N, C-alpha and C positions, 0 to 999 in steps of 0.2 A: 574549399572544403578542409584545407589545412587548419584554418582558424577554428573549425568545429571539431578537429581531431578525428576526422573520418578516414578510414582506409580506402584504398582504391575500390575494393569489392563493395564496401558500404556505399560509396559514391555511385558506383554502377547500379546498385540496387535501388537507390533513390531516383536515379534517372529513369530506370525501367518502370518504377511505380508512377512517376510523373507522366510518362508517355502513355501508360495504360489508363490513366484517369480520364473520365469523360471531359471533353473539351467544352461542351456547351450543355446547358440544361434543356435538352430537347427531349420531349416525351411524346409517345403516341397519343392520339386524340382520346380523351376520356370524357369530354363534354358531349352530352347527347345531341345538342344542336350541331356541334362540329362533326360528329359522326354522321348525322343526317346529311350535312353538306357534302361530306366525303362520298356517301352513297349516291347523292344526286349528281355530283360531278362525274362519277364513274358511269352512271346510267346515261347521262347526256352525251358523254364522249364515246361510250361503248368500249372502254378500256379501263384497266385497274388504275385507281387513283389513291394516293395516301396523303393525309394531312398530318404534319407534325407541328405542334404548337409549343412555344417556349413559355416559361414563367413570366417573361417580359411582355408577352402579348403578341409577339411576332412569330413567324414560323416559315414552313416551306410547304408547297403544294407540289407533289411528285406525280407525274403521269407516266405510267409504264407503257411503252410502245414496242412493236415488233418490227416495224419498218419505217422508212422515210415517208411512205404513203400515209401511215398512221399520223405522223406529225403534220403532214399537209392537211389531213382531214380535221385535225384539231384546229389548225389555223383557219380553215374555211368556216368551221362552226362558230368560232369566236368572231370572225369578221362579219358573219351574217347577222350577228347580234348588235353590231355597232351602228 
């Protein structure tokens, strides 16, 4: 930062801004087909589900649960389809 002539305060502000910047371009589902999939997963599992899709085409599937029994239920449902 010395080479750029920044003060300590300016450097701290740059670090703060960099940390606050989004790390990945993940956005909520806006694709109607993906929204339908999100609803179908939620209905099939009986618990809230969220799909986040990146611009690269990958993403995350989040299943909200209340107990370990809920997780066991998800596993049983998936295994019964295999």
